[in-house]
Steps between C-alpha positions, in 0.01 A plus 500: 500500500307815581609861520351831599634841397360812661589844634402699806484872576343757731331653194229314303612346172333587171375194317683430174345282234714295265484705181632204302207272582145511375235365734145501368274325253578397144241755385666782698838406354354515150343842573843627610665370184714243679628225272370175639672163475327229294384307807270791594299459179331183625348670805201731542551878527412512872781252594751658740865485397842614622748589225858623488516801268782548249701219656590727790404273790861530618457876547167529674399442858240626742501661845193418705447643852382260770406519867789460743501156663240368254755248376814322613769769521791609717454751781524864401410826669382645168126555463448435127584197289489419130566180310747519214441242230826322413797729457692254283649728232717811486225681306256440787763626747537820293123557512494432876786747553294772330198404710708523821643839401145631459371333819787635708406858423254446789681225694835493679545124487375192315572138581526255209448138605539156349404185686521151362449145606769311316603137508758560777232570761136446572516769771609821322422717802771329703762648265630847589417782262792627291470882522660765279466878543548735205422864427260583220776707336728194483231249401526358148285265295787251510493503883123440501535217250783336698300530824193324360715247311653386831175354632634145547771578758292658777201725556610852412415857585646798315434821689502797264543831680454848364804635685857388435595195702762227499415177323549180701 
C-alpha cells in the first residue's frame, strides 16, 4: 500500500519542519544537549541520525512545497503544492488547522488531498475522488483527522474555503 497526502493553493506554502524530529549528526545532537539512545554511542560523531524527540513523533509532521505535476497527483487548478507528512493523529490535525488558519490569511481556498493505492485496486486513478467542501470557520481538527483517516475508501479532496459555504 502507498499513500500521498498533500495540499494545493493559489498562494505559496511556507515550509514547516517537524519540530519533534532531530536530523543531523551525533556530534551536532550532543552539542545541542539532546539525550542520545545507547545505540548511538557505538558510532562516530559525524554519523547522520534521525531521532524522535521527547517521544512526540505522534505530534510532529512536516510540510514541504513541491513543483506542480512533479509527481503523481490529481488534477487541480491551484498553482502551488505541498506534501504533508502523515496526518495520522488528532494532535497533527490540530497543528495543521493552525497552519491553515495562518496560510488562509493570504489565500481564499486550500485543497487537502489524500490518495492511496490500497489492496482493492491497482488503478487508484480510476476511482472517483470523494470531495468535501467546508468553510475555514467551520473546520475543526476532528474534521481534518477524520478526512485523512478515511484514506482507504477512496481518493479524497477537502476544499477549505475562507468564505462560508455548505459542506457536502
